[in-house]
C-alpha positions as CSV (number, residue, x, y, z in Angstrom):
1,X,0.6,0.3,-0.2
2,X,2.9,2.6,0.9
3,X,4.6,1.4,-2.8
4,X,1.3,2.0,-3.9
5,X,0.5,5.6,-2.7
6,X,4.3,6.9,-3.6
7,X,3.8,5.7,-7.2
8,X,0.6,7.9,-7.2
9,X,1.9,10.6,-5.3
10,X,4.7,10.6,-8.2
11,X,2.3,10.4,-11.0
12,X,0.7,13.7,-9.5
13,X,3.7,15.0,-9.8
14,X,4.4,14.3,-13.1
15,X,0.6,15.5,-14.4
16,X,1.0,18.8,-11.8
17,X,4.8,19.8,-14.0
18,X,2.7,18.7,-17.7
19,X,-0.2,20.9,-16.7
20,X,2.4,24.0,-16.6
21,X,3.6,23.6,-20.3
22,X,2.2,25.8,-21.8
23,X,3.2,26.8,-25.3
24,X,2.6,30.4,-26.7
25,X,2.8,31.4,-30.1
26,X,4.7,35.4,-30.7
27,X,3.6,37.5,-33.5
28,X,6.9,40.3,-33.8
29,X,5.8,43.2,-36.5
30,X,7.8,44.4,-39.6
31,X,8.3,48.3,-40.2
32,X,6.1,50.8,-39.1
33,X,4.7,49.1,-35.7
34,X,1.6,50.5,-34.6
35,X,0.2,48.4,-31.3
36,X,1.0,49.0,-28.1
37,X,4.9,48.5,-26.7
38,X,4.4,45.9,-23.8
39,X,0.9,45.1,-24.1
40,X,0.6,41.7,-25.9
41,X,-2.8,41.3,-26.9
42,X,-2.6,44.9,-28.4
43,X,-2.7,43.1,-32.3
44,X,-3.0,46.4,-33.9
45,X,0.0,46.1,-36.1
46,X,-1.9,42.8,-37.7
47,X,-5.4,43.0,-38.0
48,X,-8.4,41.5,-35.3
49,X,-7.5,39.8,-32.7
50,X,-10.2,37.4,-32.7
51,X,-8.5,36.0,-35.5
52,X,-7.3,32.2,-34.9
53,X,-3.3,33.1,-35.3
54,X,-1.7,30.2,-33.2
55,X,-2.1,29.1,-29.9
56,X,-2.1,31.6,-26.8
57,X,-1.2,34.2,-29.6
58,X,0.3,37.2,-28.1
59,X,1.8,40.4,-29.3
60,X,5.6,41.4,-29.5
61,X,5.3,44.9,-30.5
62,X,7.9,47.4,-30.9
63,X,8.0,50.8,-31.9
64,X,9.0,49.8,-35.8
65,X,11.3,53.0,-36.6
66,X,14.2,52.5,-33.8
67,X,17.3,51.1,-34.9
68,X,17.3,47.2,-34.4
69,X,19.6,47.0,-31.4
70,X,18.1,49.6,-29.5
71,X,14.8,47.3,-29.7
72,X,15.7,44.4,-28.9
73,X,15.0,44.4,-25.8
74,X,11.4,44.6,-25.9
75,X,12.2,41.3,-28.0
76,X,14.0,39.3,-25.1
77,X,11.2,40.2,-22.2
78,X,8.7,38.9,-24.7
79,X,10.9,35.6,-25.1
80,X,12.0,35.7,-21.4
81,X,8.9,36.0,-20.7
82,X,6.8,32.7,-22.4
83,X,9.3,31.1,-24.2
84,X,11.2,29.7,-20.9
85,X,11.4,27.2,-17.8
86,X,8.0,24.5,-19.1
87,X,7.2,26.7,-21.5
88,X,8.0,27.2,-25.7
89,X,7.1,29.2,-27.9
90,X,6.0,29.4,-31.9
91,X,7.3,32.5,-33.7
92,X,5.8,34.2,-36.5
93,X,7.2,37.2,-38.1
94,X,6.6,40.3,-40.6
95,X,9.1,41.8,-42.6
96,X,12.1,44.0,-40.4
97,X,10.9,41.4,-37.4
98,X,12.3,38.7,-39.5
99,X,15.6,40.8,-39.2
100,X,14.8,41.2,-35.5
101,X,14.2,38.2,-34.6
102,X,17.3,36.7,-36.1
103,X,19.6,39.3,-34.5
104,X,18.1,38.9,-31.2
105,X,19.1,35.4,-31.3
106,X,22.7,35.1,-32.5
107,X,23.1,37.6,-30.0
108,X,21.7,36.6,-27.4
109,X,20.1,33.0,-28.0
110,X,23.4,32.0,-26.2
111,X,23.3,33.9,-23.4
112,X,21.7,32.8,-19.1
113,X,17.8,33.6,-19.0
114,X,15.8,34.1,-15.9
115,X,13.2,31.7,-16.0
116,X,10.0,33.7,-16.4
117,X,6.1,33.5,-14.3
118,X,4.7,34.4,-18.2
119,X,2.5,36.8,-15.9
120,X,3.8,40.3,-17.6
121,X,3.6,43.5,-16.2
122,X,3.0,47.4,-17.9
123,X,5.6,47.5,-19.7
124,X,5.2,43.7,-20.8
125,X,7.9,42.4,-18.2
126,X,7.7,39.0,-16.1
127,X,8.8,38.2,-13.0
128,X,11.2,35.2,-12.3
129,X,9.5,32.0,-12.1
130,X,12.5,29.9,-9.4
131,X,15.2,32.1,-9.4
132,X,16.6,29.2,-11.7
133,X,18.3,30.5,-15.2
134,X,18.4,27.9,-18.5
135,X,20.9,29.0,-21.9
136,X,18.3,30.3,-24.7
137,X,14.8,30.2,-25.1
138,X,12.4,27.3,-25.9
139,X,12.0,27.6,-29.8
140,X,10.3,25.7,-32.0
141,X,10.6,27.8,-35.3
142,X,10.3,30.8,-36.7
143,X,7.8,31.5,-39.9
144,X,8.8,34.6,-41.6
145,X,6.5,36.4,-43.7
146,X,8.7,38.8,-46.5
147,X,11.7,38.1,-44.1
148,X,13.9,41.4,-44.1
149,X,17.0,39.6,-42.4
150,X,18.7,40.1,-45.5
151,X,17.3,44.0,-46.0
152,X,15.7,45.9,-48.9
153,X,16.9,47.8,-51.9
154,X,14.1,49.9,-51.4
155,X,16.2,51.5,-48.6
156,X,19.4,51.4,-50.1
157,X,17.4,53.9,-53.0
158,X,16.1,55.9,-50.1
159,X,12.4,55.3,-50.8
160,X,11.6,55.4,-47.1
161,X,12.3,57.6,-44.7
162,X,15.7,58.3,-44.8
163,X,16.3,59.6,-41.3
164,X,14.3,57.0,-39.6
165,X,17.5,54.4,-38.0
166,X,15.7,51.0,-39.0
167,X,15.8,52.7,-42.8
168,X,19.6,52.2,-42.4
169,X,19.1,49.0,-40.3
170,X,17.2,47.6,-44.0
171,X,20.1,48.6,-46.3
172,X,20.9,45.0,-47.9
173,X,24.6,45.3,-46.9
174,X,23.6,46.4,-43.6
175,X,21.1,44.2,-42.4
176,X,23.2,41.8,-44.1
177,X,26.7,42.2,-42.0
178,X,24.4,42.9,-39.1
179,X,24.9,39.5,-36.9
180,X,25.7,36.2,-38.8
181,X,22.7,34.6,-39.7
182,X,23.7,31.6,-40.2
183,X,23.9,31.3,-35.6
184,X,19.6,31.0,-35.2
185,X,20.6,28.4,-31.7
186,X,19.0,25.7,-34.6
187,X,16.2,26.9,-34.7
188,X,14.2,26.6,-38.0
189,X,13.5,30.0,-40.1
190,X,11.1,28.9,-42.5
191,X,10.1,31.7,-45.0
192,X,7.0,32.3,-47.1
193,X,8.4,34.6,-49.9
194,X,5.1,36.9,-51.6
195,X,5.4,38.1,-55.9
196,X,3.2,40.4,-55.8
197,X,5.1,43.4,-57.2
198,X,4.2,46.7,-58.9
199,X,5.9,49.1,-62.0
200,X,7.6,50.8,-58.5
201,X,9.2,48.3,-57.2
202,X,11.3,47.7,-60.4
203,X,14.5,49.0,-58.2
204,X,13.6,45.6,-56.7
205,X,16.0,42.4,-58.3
206,X,13.8,39.6,-59.3
207,X,10.2,38.4,-57.7
208,X,9.3,40.6,-54.9
209,X,6.2,41.9,-53.2
210,X,6.6,45.5,-53.8
211,X,9.3,45.6,-50.2
212,X,11.4,42.7,-50.5
213,X,12.9,41.0,-52.8
214,X,13.1,37.1,-53.0
215,X,16.5,37.4,-51.8
216,X,15.7,38.5,-48.5
217,X,12.2,36.7,-48.0
218,X,14.0,33.5,-49.6
219,X,17.0,33.2,-47.0
220,X,19.9,33.9,-49.4
221,X,23.1,33.9,-48.5
222,X,25.9,36.3,-48.9
223,X,27.1,40.4,-47.8
224,X,24.3,41.5,-51.3
225,X,21.4,41.1,-52.5
226,X,20.9,39.3,-55.9
227,X,18.1,37.9,-58.4
228,X,15.9,35.1,-57.6
229,X,12.3,34.5,-59.6
230,X,10.1,31.9,-59.8
231,X,10.5,28.8,-62.1
232,X,8.4,30.4,-64.6
233,X,10.5,33.1,-64.7
234,X,13.4,32.7,-67.8
235,X,15.0,35.7,-66.4
236,X,17.3,35.3,-63.7
237,X,17.4,32.2,-61.2
238,X,14.5,30.4,-59.6
239,X,14.0,30.6,-55.8
240,X,14.2,26.8,-54.6
241,X,12.1,25.3,-52.2
242,X,13.6,23.8,-48.9
243,X,16.6,24.3,-47.8
244,X,18.8,23.5,-50.9
245,X,20.9,25.6,-52.8
246,X,18.9,27.7,-55.5
247,X,19.2,27.4,-59.1
248,X,22.3,28.9,-60.1
249,X,24.3,27.1,-57.1
250,X,23.8,29.7,-54.6
251,X,22.8,28.5,-51.1
252,X,20.0,29.6,-48.4
253,X,21.8,30.9,-44.3
254,X,22.0,27.9,-42.2
255,X,18.4,26.8,-40.3
256,X,16.7,28.8,-43.2
257,X,14.5,26.8,-45.5
258,X,11.8,28.7,-48.2
259,X,7.9,27.0,-47.2
260,X,6.1,29.3,-49.4
261,X,7.1,30.7,-53.0
262,X,4.6,32.6,-54.4
263,X,4.4,30.7,-57.9
264,X,1.3,32.6,-59.3
265,X,2.1,36.5,-57.6
266,X,-0.9,36.7,-55.9
267,X,0.6,38.0,-52.0
268,X,2.2,41.5,-51.4
269,X,3.5,42.4,-48.6
270,X,1.3,44.6,-46.3
271,X,-1.3,42.7,-43.6
272,X,-3.8,45.7,-44.1
273,X,-5.0,45.5,-40.4
274,X,-6.7,42.7,-41.4
275,X,-4.2,39.6,-41.1
276,X,-3.6,40.2,-45.2
277,X,-0.9,39.9,-48.1
278,X,1.7,37.1,-47.8
279,X,0.9,37.6,-43.4
280,X,-2.4,35.7,-44.4
281,X,-0.6,32.9,-45.8
282,X,1.8,32.7,-42.6
283,X,-1.4,33.3,-40.6
284,X,-2.9,29.6,-41.7
285,X,0.1,27.9,-41.8
286,X,0.8,29.0,-37.9
287,X,-3.1,28.0,-36.9
288,X,-2.3,24.4,-38.4
289,X,1.1,23.6,-37.0
290,X,1.0,25.8,-33.5
291,X,-0.5,24.5,-31.0
């Protein structure tokens, strides 16, 4: 009987441990921002908060204008809150949010992080849970809608407000030299590349979604951008699906894989306050895989 009681107590302890583990879905915005910083329930940037967007969804808001280095702390606060201890996270990004997430993982993903209680204050900061630490964060994957980890030629050309610190960071050579894009702490970045460009986006090489080209949205490695297209376009090399090299031999960054290539040129860059464009494609993928 004593052994039975001990076994029951052990089972209850295990059940309690499992029950305390929670998965979260973090959404990291891109340029222009829009949501209230520190309010993880403000989805203004994305669309209606009532829209399904993964288990226990949280909006990781940053100002979308300041430099990546100065705003990375906001992302670290969220990762500490929801992706430490027994908790795990799925992460979705848009545009410059990809640059932000890549920078944060490469530079801080190997650091000691206090385990947090997932109960943020008004500034978006959580308290310590048990005083213990861990290395980096518990992240299952990242899904990047129109990832700008490789920068944009619109920034190079001054098509955006040139006095904005983020625009300086988004220059192609700057973004690509900002951190080691191959250092993802073994977290896979699944890239979603839109191709519904317009005439005024002619300065963007290859296929683009009006703001960012395939060389960036497809996670293509290198010190500068290149021209990559859909298989139907004979005038430049194809961006390949998966993590394999592209047509012509150019490699993707480590742990980067193209999950979606817009062969029908149907999706542009913009969420438009309604989970639209390439963001909508990522949202659907997240709903089906973040649970």
